[in-house]
C-alpha positions as CSV (number, residue, x, y, z in Angstrom):
1,X,-213.1,16.3,13.7
2,X,-215.8,18.5,12.1
3,X,-219.2,18.9,13.8
4,X,-221.7,19.8,11.0
5,X,-225.4,20.6,11.2
6,X,-227.0,19.8,7.8
7,X,-230.3,21.4,6.9
8,X,-231.6,19.7,3.7
9,X,-234.8,19.0,1.8
10,X,-236.1,15.5,2.3
11,X,-238.2,14.4,-0.6
12,X,-239.6,11.4,1.2
13,X,-240.9,13.6,4.0
14,X,-241.9,16.5,1.8
15,X,-240.2,18.9,4.1
16,X,-236.9,20.4,5.1
17,X,-235.2,18.5,7.9
18,X,-231.8,18.3,9.7
19,X,-229.1,15.9,10.6
20,X,-226.0,16.4,12.8
21,X,-222.8,14.8,11.5
22,X,-219.5,14.2,13.2
23,X,-216.8,13.9,10.5
24,X,-213.1,13.1,10.5
25,X,-211.2,15.9,8.7
26,X,-208.2,13.9,7.5
27,X,-207.7,11.0,5.1
28,X,-208.5,10.4,1.5
29,X,-210.1,7.0,2.0
30,X,-213.9,6.7,2.7
31,X,-214.6,6.8,6.4
32,X,-216.5,4.1,8.3
33,X,-219.9,5.4,9.3
34,X,-222.3,5.0,12.3
35,X,-225.9,5.9,12.0
36,X,-226.7,7.0,15.6
37,X,-230.4,7.3,16.4
38,X,-232.1,9.4,19.0
39,X,-234.9,8.7,21.5
40,X,-238.5,9.6,21.7
41,X,-238.1,13.1,23.3
42,X,-234.8,14.0,21.5
43,X,-233.7,15.3,18.2
44,X,-230.6,15.0,16.0
45,X,-228.5,17.2,18.4
46,X,-229.1,15.2,21.6
47,X,-226.1,12.8,21.3
48,X,-223.7,15.7,20.8
49,X,-225.3,17.8,23.6
50,X,-225.4,15.1,26.3
51,X,-222.5,12.8,25.5
52,X,-218.9,13.0,24.3
53,X,-219.7,11.2,21.1
54,X,-217.6,13.6,19.0
55,X,-214.5,12.8,21.1
56,X,-215.2,9.1,21.0
57,X,-215.7,9.1,17.3
58,X,-212.5,11.1,16.8
59,X,-210.5,8.5,18.6
60,X,-212.0,5.8,16.3
61,X,-211.7,7.7,13.0
62,X,-215.5,7.3,12.6
63,X,-218.1,9.4,10.9
64,X,-221.4,9.6,12.9
65,X,-224.7,10.5,11.3
66,X,-227.5,11.6,13.6
67,X,-230.8,12.1,11.8
68,X,-234.0,13.7,13.1
69,X,-237.2,11.6,13.0
70,X,-239.3,13.2,15.8
71,X,-241.7,10.8,17.6
72,X,-242.1,8.4,14.8
73,X,-240.6,5.1,16.1
74,X,-238.6,5.1,12.9
75,X,-241.8,4.0,11.0
76,X,-243.9,5.1,8.2
77,X,-246.7,6.8,10.1
78,X,-250.3,6.1,9.2
79,X,-251.2,9.7,9.8
80,X,-248.0,11.5,9.2
81,X,-244.7,11.0,7.3
82,X,-242.7,8.1,5.8
83,X,-239.9,8.1,8.3
84,X,-238.9,4.5,7.7
85,X,-238.5,5.2,4.0
86,X,-236.5,8.3,4.9
87,X,-234.2,6.5,7.3
88,X,-233.5,3.5,5.1
89,X,-233.5,4.9,1.6
90,X,-233.1,8.7,1.3
91,X,-230.9,9.3,4.3
92,X,-228.0,6.9,3.4
93,X,-228.1,8.1,-0.2
94,X,-228.0,11.8,0.9
95,X,-225.1,11.1,3.3
96,X,-223.1,9.3,0.6
97,X,-223.6,12.3,-1.8
98,X,-222.6,14.9,0.8
99,X,-219.7,13.1,2.5
100,X,-216.8,10.7,1.8
101,X,-218.2,7.8,3.8
102,X,-217.7,4.1,3.1
103,X,-220.5,2.1,1.5
104,X,-219.0,-1.3,2.5
105,X,-221.0,-3.4,4.9
106,X,-217.9,-4.0,7.0
107,X,-217.7,-0.2,7.6
108,X,-221.3,0.6,8.3
109,X,-223.0,0.5,11.8
110,X,-226.2,1.5,13.5
111,X,-227.0,2.2,17.1
112,X,-229.5,4.1,19.2
113,X,-231.0,4.7,22.6
114,X,-234.6,4.1,23.8
115,X,-236.8,4.6,20.7
116,X,-233.5,4.8,18.8
117,X,-232.4,1.4,20.1
118,X,-235.6,0.0,18.7
119,X,-235.0,1.8,15.4
120,X,-231.4,0.5,15.2
121,X,-232.4,-3.1,15.8
122,X,-235.3,-2.9,13.4
123,X,-233.1,-1.5,10.7
124,X,-230.4,-4.2,11.3
125,X,-232.9,-7.1,11.4
126,X,-234.9,-5.9,8.3
127,X,-231.8,-5.0,6.3
128,X,-229.0,-7.2,7.7
129,X,-227.0,-6.9,4.5
130,X,-226.4,-3.2,5.2
131,X,-224.6,-3.4,8.6
132,X,-221.6,-5.1,10.2
133,X,-223.0,-4.5,13.7
134,X,-225.8,-2.9,15.5
135,X,-226.3,-1.8,19.1
136,X,-229.3,-0.9,21.3
137,X,-229.0,1.0,24.5
138,X,-232.0,0.9,26.8
139,X,-234.1,0.1,23.8
140,X,-237.9,0.2,23.6
141,X,-237.5,-3.2,22.0
142,X,-241.0,-4.7,22.5
143,X,-243.3,-2.4,20.6
144,X,-246.0,-5.0,20.4
145,X,-246.2,-5.0,24.2
146,X,-246.2,-1.2,24.3
147,X,-249.1,-1.0,21.8
148,X,-251.2,-3.5,23.7
149,X,-250.4,-3.0,27.4
150,X,-248.8,0.5,28.0
151,X,-251.6,2.5,29.6
152,X,-249.9,5.8,29.8
153,X,-252.1,8.3,27.9
154,X,-249.3,10.0,26.0
155,X,-247.9,6.7,24.8
156,X,-251.3,5.3,23.8
157,X,-251.9,8.5,21.8
158,X,-248.5,8.3,20.1
159,X,-248.9,4.6,19.2
160,X,-252.4,5.2,18.0
161,X,-251.2,8.0,15.7
162,X,-248.3,6.0,14.2
163,X,-249.9,2.5,14.0
164,X,-253.7,3.0,14.1
165,X,-254.5,0.7,11.3
166,X,-252.1,-2.2,12.0
167,X,-251.2,-4.5,14.8
168,X,-247.5,-4.5,15.6
169,X,-247.4,-8.1,17.0
170,X,-246.3,-10.6,14.3
171,X,-245.3,-8.0,11.7
172,X,-242.2,-6.2,10.5
173,X,-242.4,-3.6,13.3
174,X,-242.2,-6.3,15.9
175,X,-238.5,-7.0,16.9
176,X,-239.4,-10.3,18.6
177,X,-241.1,-11.5,15.5
178,X,-238.2,-10.3,13.3
179,X,-235.7,-12.3,15.5
180,X,-237.9,-15.4,15.3
181,X,-238.0,-15.3,11.5
182,X,-234.4,-14.2,10.9
183,X,-231.6,-16.2,9.4
184,X,-229.1,-16.0,12.3
185,X,-226.1,-16.5,9.9
186,X,-227.1,-13.4,7.8
187,X,-227.4,-11.0,10.7
188,X,-224.9,-8.4,11.7
189,X,-223.3,-8.7,15.2
190,X,-225.7,-7.4,17.8
191,X,-225.2,-5.8,21.2
192,X,-227.7,-4.9,23.8
193,X,-227.2,-2.9,27.1
194,X,-229.9,-1.9,29.6
195,X,-229.8,-0.7,33.2
196,X,-231.4,-2.9,35.8
197,X,-233.2,0.2,37.2
198,X,-234.5,1.2,33.7
199,X,-238.3,1.1,33.2
200,X,-237.6,-0.8,29.9
201,X,-235.6,-3.6,31.5
202,X,-238.3,-6.2,31.2
203,X,-238.7,-5.5,27.5
204,X,-235.0,-6.0,27.0
205,X,-235.0,-9.3,29.0
206,X,-237.8,-10.5,26.7
207,X,-235.7,-9.6,23.6
208,X,-232.7,-11.5,25.0
209,X,-235.0,-14.6,25.6
210,X,-236.3,-14.3,22.0
211,X,-232.8,-14.2,20.6
212,X,-231.7,-17.2,22.6
213,X,-234.8,-19.2,21.5
214,X,-234.1,-18.3,17.8
215,X,-230.4,-19.0,17.9
216,X,-229.5,-15.4,17.3
217,X,-226.2,-14.3,18.8
218,X,-226.5,-11.3,21.0
219,X,-223.9,-9.6,23.3
220,X,-226.3,-8.7,26.1
221,X,-225.5,-7.3,29.5
222,X,-227.5,-5.8,32.3
223,X,-226.1,-3.7,35.1
224,X,-226.8,-0.8,37.4
225,X,-228.3,2.1,35.5
226,X,-231.4,4.2,34.8
227,X,-232.9,5.7,31.7
228,X,-230.5,8.6,31.6
229,X,-227.6,10.2,29.7
230,X,-224.8,9.2,32.1
231,X,-225.6,5.6,31.4
232,X,-225.7,6.1,27.7
233,X,-222.5,8.1,27.6
234,X,-220.7,5.2,29.2
235,X,-222.4,2.5,27.2
236,X,-221.9,4.1,23.7
237,X,-218.2,3.7,24.3
238,X,-218.7,0.0,24.9
239,X,-220.9,-0.1,21.8
240,X,-218.2,1.6,19.6
241,X,-215.6,-0.9,20.8
242,X,-217.9,-3.8,20.0
243,X,-218.9,-2.6,16.6
244,X,-215.4,-1.6,15.4
245,X,-213.7,-4.7,16.8
246,X,-215.0,-6.7,13.8
247,X,-213.7,-4.4,11.1
248,X,-211.4,-5.9,8.5
């Protein structure tokens, strides 16, 4: 495997940015690819620094693309940059130009932790034609609740910066709304994992309830675990097995 840090100009963001890529070195055929998203306080290097994702990807023959989106909730910020457009339009096109990765839906996956779990599910629910499977680990999956009820000053300031002019509830940033309005038959396979000691567990339980009510299939499981890298290192292995099990 090759571990590559890519510094490149992002036209959508109007600045230079970075992504970390794990890439198989052998084989002429296009490689299946996982877009692996970071959490609120992380960057594109976090997954390779704090888990063994490179080793796990090597065992699967999988390319892993880890972009950097700062504290954006993978959204077009009202006062800031167009991170949603970067993620969903410019990033895949750039990856496909730079690397020999597959463009087939059956070979394309997305996953993330915390804020990245939210981003992964949002991308999969809004563009279900793109992915075969998606996974959220300890995801911040109820952003409407966070916007309205989270009283922590730093979270209120963050949400006010990203979404000052729009209410999340009932829109295309609201995962529970996206599930409610989705066509269950068109969605990729979905996986959710969250620790029972995680401060986001209630949000994840509400997402599971919303999926059940909407008839959306979701492989969900809760077990011992906190909001920390030991849990995510274990669960990303589960997510990889789940996502790649459906390849054909």
